C-alpha positions in Angstrom: 6.3 -4.1 -2.9 4.7 -1.8 -5.4 3.0 1.5 -4.4 -0.7 1.9 -4.9 -0.3 4.9 -7.1 1.5 2.9 -9.7 0.0 -0.5 -9.0 -3.6 0.5 -9.2 -3.8 0.8 -12.9 -6.8 -0.3 -15.1 -7.1 -4.0 -15.0 -6.7 -5.4 -18.4 -3.8 -3.4 -19.6 -1.3 -6.1 -18.8 1.4 -3.6 -18.3 3.7 -3.7 -15.3 4.0 -0.4 -13.5 7.3 1.4 -13.7 7.9 0.8 -10.0 8.1 -2.9 -10.7 11.3 -2.3 -12.6 12.7 0.4 -10.3 11.6 -1.0 -6.9 10.5 -4.6 -7.0 12.6 -6.3 -9.7 16.0 -5.2 -8.3 15.1 -6.9 -5.0 13.9 -10.2 -6.3 16.6 -12.9 -6.0 14.5 -16.0 -6.5 13.9 -17.2 -10.1 10.7 -18.9 -8.8 9.4 -15.7 -7.4 10.2 -13.7 -10.5 8.5 -16.2 -12.9 5.5 -16.6 -10.7 5.1 -12.9 -10.2 5.3 -12.2 -14.0 2.9 -15.0 -14.9 0.3 -14.3 -12.2 0.4 -10.6 -13.0 -0.3 -11.5 -16.6 -3.2 -13.7 -15.7 -4.8 -11.0 -13.5 -4.4 -8.1 -15.8 -4.8 -9.5 -19.3 -8.0 -8.7 -21.1 -10.8 -10.7 -19.7 -8.7 -11.9 -16.8 -10.4 -12.9 -13.5 -10.0 -10.7 -10.4 -8.4 -13.6 -8.6 -6.6 -16.8 -9.4 -6.7 -20.0 -7.3 -3.7 -22.0 -6.3 -5.2 -25.1 -7.9 -5.5 -23.2 -11.2 -1.8 -22.2 -11.0 -0.8 -25.7 -10.2 -2.5 -26.9 -13.4 -1.2 -24.0 -15.6 1.0 -25.8 -18.2 2.7 -22.6 -19.3 3.7 -21.7 -15.7 4.8 -25.3 -14.9 6.9 -25.5 -18.0 8.8 -22.4 -17.1 9.4 -23.7 -13.5 10.3 -27.2 -14.4 13.0 -28.3 -11.9 16.3 -29.8 -12.7 17.3 -33.4 -11.9 15.8 -34.6 -8.6 12.5 -35.5 -7.1 11.3 -32.0 -6.1 7.8 -31.5 -7.6 7.2 -28.4 -9.7 4.1 -27.6 -7.7 6.4 -27.0 -4.7 8.3 -24.4 -6.7 5.1 -22.7 -7.6 4.1 -22.4 -3.9 7.6 -21.2 -3.0 7.4 -18.4 -5.6 3.9 -17.5 -4.4 5.0 -17.3 -0.8 7.9 -15.0 -1.6 5.7 -12.7 -3.8 3.0 -12.5 -1.1 5.6 -11.8 1.6 7.0 -9.0 -0.6 3.5 -7.5 -0.8 3.0 -8.0 -4.6 -0.1 -10.2 -4.1 -2.8 -10.9 -1.5 -3.3 -14.5 -0.4 -6.8 -15.3 0.6 -8.2 -18.6 2.0 -11.9 -19.2 1.6 -13.2 -22.1 3.8 -10.9 -24.3 5.9 -7.9 -24.0 3.6 -7.5 -27.8 3.2 -8.2 -27.6 -0.5 -5.8 -25.6 -2.8 -8.9 -24.6 -4.8 -9.9 -22.5 -1.8 -6.6 -20.5 -1.8 -6.7 -17.4 -4.0 -4.3 -14.7 -5.1 -5.2 -11.1 -6.0 -3.1 -8.1 -6.9 -2.2 -6.2 -3.7 -4.1 -3.0 -4.5 -6.1 -0.7 -2.3 -9.2 -1.7 -4.3 -8.6 -5.4 -3.7 -7.9 -4.9 0.0 -11.3 -3.3 0.3 -12.8 -6.2 -1.7 -11.4 -8.7 0.7 -12.7 -6.7 3.7 -16.2 -6.6 2.1 -16.1 -10.3 1.3 -15.2 -11.1 4.9 -18.1 -9.0 6.1 -20.6 -10.7 3.7 -21.2 -7.4 1.9 -20.3 -9.0 -1.5 -20.4 -12.5 -2.8 -17.5 -14.8 -3.7 -18.4 -14.4 -7.4 -18.0 -10.7 -7.2 -14.7 -10.9 -5.3 -13.1 -13.9 -6.9 -14.9 -14.2 -10.2 -16.0 -17.7 -9.4 -18.7 -19.4 -7.2 -16.8 -21.3 -4.5 -20.0 -22.2 -2.6 -20.9 -21.0 0.9 -18.2 -18.7 2.3 -18.0 -19.6 6.0 -14.5 -18.5 6.8 -12.1 -15.9 5.3 -8.4 -15.9 6.1 -5.9 -13.4 4.8 -2.3 -14.6 4.9 -0.1 -12.0 6.6 3.7 -12.8 6.7 5.4 -12.2 10.0 7.0 -8.8 10.4 10.6 -10.2 10.2 10.1 -11.9 6.9 8.3 -8.8 5.6 11.1 -6.5 6.7 13.7 -8.6 4.9 11.6 -8.7 1.7 10.7 -5.1 1.6 13.1 -3.0 3.7 16.5 -4.6 4.0 18.9 -6.7 6.1 17.5 -7.9 9.4 20.3 -6.9 11.8 20.2 -7.7 15.6 19.3 -4.1 16.3 16.4 -4.1 13.8 15.2 -7.5 15.1 15.1 -6.1 18.6 13.2 -3.1 17.4 10.7 -5.2 15.6 10.2 -7.4 18.7 9.6 -4.3 20.8 7.2 -2.9 18.2 5.2 -6.1 18.2 4.6 -5.7 21.9 3.4 -2.1 21.5 1.7 -1.7 18.2 -1.0 -3.6 16.3 0.5 -5.8 13.6 -1.4 -4.0 10.8 0.3 -0.7 11.9 3.8 -2.3 11.5 2.9 -3.7 8.1 1.4 -0.4 7.0 4.4 1.6 8.2 6.7 -0.7 6.1 4.5 -0.2 3.1 4.8 3.6 3.4 8.5 3.4 3.8 8.7 1.5 0.5 6.3 3.9 -1.2 8.5 6.9 -0.2 11.7 5.0 -0.9 12.8 5.5 2.8 13.8 2.0 3.5 15.1 2.0 7.1 14.0 0.9 10.5 14.3 4.4 11.9 11.8 5.7 9.3 9.3 2.8 10.0 9.7 3.4 13.8 9.2 7.2 13.3 5.9 6.5 11.5 4.7 4.2 14.3 5.6 6.7 17.0 3.9 9.5 15.1 0.7 7.4 14.9 1.0 6.5 18.6 1.1 10.2 19.5 -1.4 11.7 17.0 -3.6 8.7 16.4 -4.2 6.6 13.3 -7.3 5.7 11.4 -7.5 1.9 11.1 -9.9 -0.3 9.1 -12.6 1.5 7.2 -10.9 4.9 7.7 -7.5 3.8 6.5 -8.1 4.7 2.9 -8.9 8.2 3.8 -5.9 8.5 6.0 -3.6 7.2 3.3 -4.8 9.8 0.8 -3.4 12.6 2.9 0.0 11.1 3.9 3.1 13.1 3.2 6.6 11.6 3.3 7.9 14.8 5.0 5.4 14.4 7.8 7.6 11.7 9.2 10.9 13.5 8.9 9.9 16.6 10.8 8.3 17.3 14.2 8.7 15.6 17.5 10.0 12.3 16.1 12.0 13.6 13.1 15.3 12.8 14.8 14.4 9.1 14.6 14.0 9.1 10.9 16.9 8.7 8.4 16.5 9.8 4.8 
């Protein structure tokens, strides 16, 4: 997962942020995820690139398919594309958006996971902007918006570390207590501050439970004023490991 501060660059530069090399790349183990990540980032940031790319477009992309051509065996290359996309979305590199009923791959879209694009998805879901503005293409009437959110266990393994029995138990308890978006946001902050541990994530959640947390339209404002030391001091500081 890449932090907003380095990820939210000017679209069109095509340059990968430094955090990709220092944070994301060392954690990618799948060649499919790596190739899909690099290619999709290039499509989304090159000069004149669209704000979003559909699954159907990726499955027709000859350059991408050539780089992912499987070895001997019947496995279709399109399946490898989808595997790479799923891993990249779970890691938090991209947003996965379904417009309509999801039965057609042309209705599945991928955007860079930036604060700006998260706000774009929210506005599209509320009908404040059109699909052309959000996706760069007219997909017809937008009757349903679904945003794919990986389960917290997969997200933890992709972004934080090994899922031990203790951590799994903590995540199950957290799911019963906190909104799912709180847990995802706490993990994102742990990655941003390079504090990858369950105690740090849990410390953020307990702090929010006690002091309150702005959710939804107020989240951007609350993120702006976050300080990593906030979660290592105070009432729940003993729960947080550096």
